Backbone as ProteinMPNN parsed JSONL, in Angstrom:
{"seq_chain_A": "MMKIMEISKGKVLVGHDLANDLSLLKISHNAFIDTVSLMPHNFGLPFKQKLKDLAYDYLKKYIQWGNHDPYEDALAAL", "coords_chain_A": {"N_chain_A": [[-10.246, 10.81, -4.314], [-11.431, 11.884, -2.124], [-13.449, 10.111, -1.529], [-12.014, 7.904, -0.585], [-10.945, 8.968, 1.759], [-13.282, 9.438, 3.15], [-14.355, 6.838, 3.461], [-12.338, 5.639, 4.996], [-12.297, 7.044, 7.358], [-12.1, 7.097, 10.852], [-11.316, 4.479, 11.004], [-8.952, 1.747, 11.275], [-6.318, 1.35, 9.157], [-4.762, -1.25, 7.3], [-1.871, -2.507, 5.787], [0.734, -3.103, 3.307], [3.626, -1.301, 3.103], [2.138, 0.951, 3.424], [2.362, 3.551, 4.395], [3.822, 4.798, 2.406], [1.996, 4.589, 0.251], [-0.145, 6.164, 1.189], [1.133, 8.621, 1.368], [1.775, 9.125, -1.34], [-0.796, 9.433, -2.327], [-1.439, 11.692, -1.066], [-2.802, 11.689, 1.36], [-3.693, 12.011, 4.681], [-3.597, 10.023, 7.495], [-4.195, 8.851, 10.688], [-4.324, 6.378, 11.985], [-2.922, 3.546, 11.276], [-1.627, 0.347, 10.328], [1.367, -0.869, 9.317], [3.02, -3.259, 7.494], [5.652, -3.005, 6.709], [6.824, -1.478, 8.69], [6.366, -3.104, 10.901], [7.817, -5.426, 10.365], [10.78, -5.007, 9.776], [13.437, -4.735, 7.317], [16.444, -6.666, 7.422], [18.745, -5.179, 6.86], [17.976, -2.657, 7.418], [16.405, 0.599, 6.826], [17.056, 2.164, 3.686], [15.99, -0.199, 2.787], [13.393, -2.59, 2.29], [11.277, -5.224, 3.349], [9.866, -7.533, 1.074], [6.429, -8.005, 0.393], [5.696, -10.403, -0.696], [7.756, -12.108, 0.163], [7.448, -11.932, 2.956], [4.902, -13.045, 3.258], [5.402, -15.683, 2.574], [7.424, -16.403, 4.457], [6.171, -16.011, 6.993], [3.54, -16.943, 6.751], [3.637, -19.138, 5.189], [2.678, -19.056, 2.614], [2.298, -18.74, -0.837], [2.337, -15.858, -2.716], [1.666, -13.413, -5.261], [2.58, -14.669, -7.567], [2.715, -14.816, -10.858], [-0.016, -13.09, -12.138], [-0.557, -9.864, -10.668], [-2.394, -9.391, -7.768], [-4.302, -7.272, -6.052], [-6.177, -7.792, -4.038], [-5.335, -10.23, -2.974], [-2.884, -9.366, -1.923], [-3.825, -7.615, 0.069], [-5.135, -9.391, 1.806], [-2.944, -10.933, 2.637], [-1.416, -9.014, 3.995], [-3.138, -8.418, 6.093]], "CA_chain_A": [[-9.562, 10.697, -3.055], [-12.366, 12.243, -1.068], [-14.164, 8.885, -1.188], [-11.098, 7.108, 0.235], [-10.884, 9.603, 3.075], [-14.594, 9.234, 3.768], [-14.475, 5.425, 3.826], [-11.339, 5.261, 5.995], [-12.434, 7.856, 8.57], [-12.417, 6.364, 12.068], [-10.928, 3.075, 10.87], [-7.534, 1.432, 11.244], [-5.927, 0.8, 7.862], [-3.694, -2.242, 7.371], [-1.331, -2.757, 4.465], [2.175, -3.228, 3.143], [4.176, -0.017, 2.652], [0.962, 1.814, 3.429], [2.807, 4.939, 4.591], [4.184, 5.284, 1.071], [0.767, 4.732, -0.532], [-0.883, 7.337, 1.69], [1.914, 9.806, 0.99], [1.585, 9.353, -2.779], [-2.171, 9.893, -2.524], [-1.576, 12.94, -0.3], [-3.83, 11.445, 2.36], [-3.209, 11.909, 6.044], [-4.418, 9.111, 8.298], [-3.454, 8.646, 11.93], [-4.392, 5.014, 12.497], [-2.658, 2.504, 10.297], [-0.628, -0.667, 10.641], [2.144, -1.061, 8.101], [3.896, -4.419, 7.659], [7.042, -2.571, 6.526], [7.289, -1.044, 10.013], [6.308, -4.23, 11.834], [8.823, -6.43, 10.025], [11.789, -4.288, 8.987], [14.488, -5.472, 6.618], [17.647, -6.869, 8.246], [19.723, -4.136, 6.575], [17.395, -1.364, 7.783], [15.97, 1.462, 5.726], [15.848, 2.246, 2.869], [15.557, -1.523, 2.342], [12.097, -3.018, 2.815], [10.901, -6.602, 3.047], [8.799, -7.681, 0.079], [5.239, -8.677, 0.913], [5.781, -11.77, -1.219], [8.644, -12.853, 1.053], [6.827, -11.988, 4.28], [3.79, -13.997, 3.2], [5.943, -17.039, 2.616], [8.15, -16.619, 5.715], [5.298, -16.039, 8.167], [2.271, -17.626, 6.508], [3.891, -20.282, 4.3], [1.74, -18.873, 1.512], [2.861, -18.124, -2.037], [1.512, -14.819, -3.337], [2.284, -12.62, -6.332], [3.152, -15.525, -8.603], [1.873, -14.577, -12.029], [-0.686, -11.781, -12.14], [-0.632, -9.157, -9.393], [-3.758, -9.342, -7.27], [-4.348, -6.419, -4.867], [-6.973, -8.447, -3.005], [-4.423, -11.207, -2.372], [-1.94, -8.578, -1.123], [-4.531, -7.107, 1.244], [-5.334, -10.528, 2.72], [-1.639, -11.303, 3.196], [-1.038, -7.976, 4.955], [-3.977, -8.609, 7.288]], "C_chain_A": [[-10.489, 11.026, -1.894], [-13.13, 11.012, -0.595], [-13.296, 7.997, -0.284], [-11.04, 7.671, 1.651], [-12.181, 9.385, 3.85], [-14.746, 7.796, 4.287], [-13.542, 5.076, 4.986], [-11.456, 6.03, 7.317], [-12.859, 6.995, 9.763], [-12.035, 4.891, 12.04], [-9.411, 2.942, 10.939], [-7.241, 0.779, 9.898], [-4.769, -0.176, 8.067], [-3.198, -2.476, 5.953], [0.176, -2.895, 4.48], [2.696, -1.972, 2.46], [3.069, 1.019, 2.514], [1.337, 3.284, 3.609], [3.172, 5.568, 3.251], [2.94, 5.522, 0.217], [-0.014, 5.976, -0.117], [-0.178, 8.629, 1.293], [1.711, 10.142, -0.486], [0.19, 9.888, -3.09], [-2.453, 11.218, -1.824], [-2.74, 12.853, 0.688], [-3.159, 11.32, 3.72], [-4.167, 11.013, 6.825], [-3.603, 8.73, 9.522], [-3.393, 7.206, 12.396], [-4.169, 4.006, 11.385], [-1.559, 1.576, 10.786], [0.051, -1.031, 9.328], [3.123, -2.212, 8.306], [5.364, -4.061, 7.447], [7.635, -2.131, 7.87], [7.336, -2.206, 11.004], [7.422, -5.244, 11.617], [9.9, -5.8, 9.15], [12.819, -5.227, 8.352], [15.711, -5.576, 7.522], [18.696, -5.782, 8.053], [19.217, -2.752, 6.949], [16.985, -0.567, 6.557], [17.181, 1.973, 4.967], [15.361, 0.888, 2.356], [14.254, -1.904, 3.03], [11.857, -4.461, 2.42], [9.813, -6.594, 1.975], [7.632, -8.426, 0.718], [5.24, -10.15, 0.499], [6.627, -12.642, -0.284], [8.051, -12.989, 2.455], [5.705, -13.01, 4.324], [4.299, -15.428, 3.254], [6.601, -17.327, 3.974], [7.221, -16.812, 6.911], [4.027, -16.87, 7.982], [2.424, -18.915, 5.704], [2.921, -20.268, 3.123], [2.455, -18.184, 0.349], [1.882, -17.095, -2.575], [2.33, -14.141, -4.424], [3.051, -13.488, -7.33], [2.229, -15.417, -9.807], [1.284, -13.186, -11.953], [-0.722, -11.185, -10.733], [-2.089, -9.015, -8.99], [-3.796, -8.508, -5.988], [-5.147, -7.017, -3.716], [-6.121, -9.464, -2.241], [-3.405, -10.496, -1.467], [-2.602, -8.091, 0.173], [-4.75, -8.214, 2.268], [-4.023, -10.93, 3.393], [-1.205, -10.28, 4.252], [-1.853, -8.094, 6.241], [-3.493, -9.798, 8.094]], "O_chain_A": [[-10.331, 10.488, -0.799], [-13.426, 10.877, 0.592], [-13.799, 7.408, 0.673], [-11.083, 6.92, 2.625], [-12.163, 9.174, 5.063], [-15.205, 7.573, 5.408], [-13.915, 4.3, 5.866], [-10.78, 5.693, 8.289], [-13.845, 6.261, 9.694], [-12.389, 4.138, 12.947], [-8.679, 3.901, 10.694], [-7.85, -0.231, 9.547], [-3.901, 0.051, 8.91], [-3.994, -2.625, 5.025], [0.814, -2.815, 5.53], [2.255, -1.624, 1.365], [3.075, 1.848, 1.603], [0.694, 4.163, 3.035], [2.864, 6.733, 2.998], [2.841, 6.542, -0.464], [-0.482, 6.74, -0.96], [-0.824, 9.61, 0.926], [1.502, 11.301, -0.841], [0.015, 10.695, -4.004], [-3.532, 11.795, -1.956], [-3.536, 13.78, 0.837], [-2.172, 10.601, 3.874], [-5.381, 11.218, 6.816], [-2.446, 8.328, 9.4], [-2.482, 6.846, 13.142], [-5.091, 3.653, 10.649], [-0.681, 1.97, 11.553], [-0.595, -1.442, 8.364], [3.969, -2.149, 9.198], [6.24, -4.755, 7.964], [8.806, -2.384, 8.15], [8.235, -2.281, 11.842], [7.913, -5.85, 12.57], [9.939, -6.023, 7.94], [13.028, -6.353, 8.803], [15.983, -4.665, 8.304], [19.457, -5.488, 8.975], [19.949, -1.771, 6.814], [17.184, -0.988, 5.417], [18.234, 2.192, 5.567], [14.415, 0.832, 1.57], [14.037, -1.585, 4.199], [12.184, -4.879, 1.309], [8.937, -5.729, 1.984], [7.831, -9.363, 1.491], [4.831, -11.023, 1.264], [6.257, -13.775, 0.021], [8.147, -14.051, 3.069], [5.565, -13.752, 5.296], [3.698, -16.284, 3.904], [6.36, -18.377, 4.569], [7.46, -17.681, 7.749], [3.502, -17.433, 8.943], [1.475, -19.684, 5.554], [2.415, -21.304, 2.694], [3.13, -17.171, 0.535], [0.728, -17.419, -2.859], [3.551, -14.291, -4.482], [4.069, -13.058, -7.871], [1.089, -15.879, -9.766], [2.003, -12.212, -11.729], [-0.894, -11.898, -9.744], [-2.92, -8.571, -9.783], [-3.367, -8.986, -4.938], [-4.833, -6.779, -2.55], [-6.183, -9.542, -1.014], [-3.104, -10.973, -0.373], [-1.998, -8.152, 1.244], [-4.571, -7.997, 3.466], [-4.002, -11.234, 4.585], [-0.678, -10.661, 5.297], [-1.331, -7.895, 7.338], [-4.072, -10.116, 9.132]]}, "name": "protein", "num_of_chains": 1, "seq": "MMKIMEISKGKVLVGHDLANDLSLLKISHNAFIDTVSLMPHNFGLPFKQKLKDLAYDYLKKYIQWGNHDPYEDALAAL"}
């Protein structure tokens, strides 16, 4: 985890449900953009839009069909 903190220092992180990921890793980071916050679910929390659905709705791109690819997820979130 120290390596993650070192790499991310001074950078803006972008991801989907990133607040949850950072919390699970017990990492505090002040500058991040989370697609869950940017595009909330119509029913509000605790419901969250799936990245798969957001990628199709906004980018017209199919992701997460078959094997899960974290690189593909990162590109879609960006």
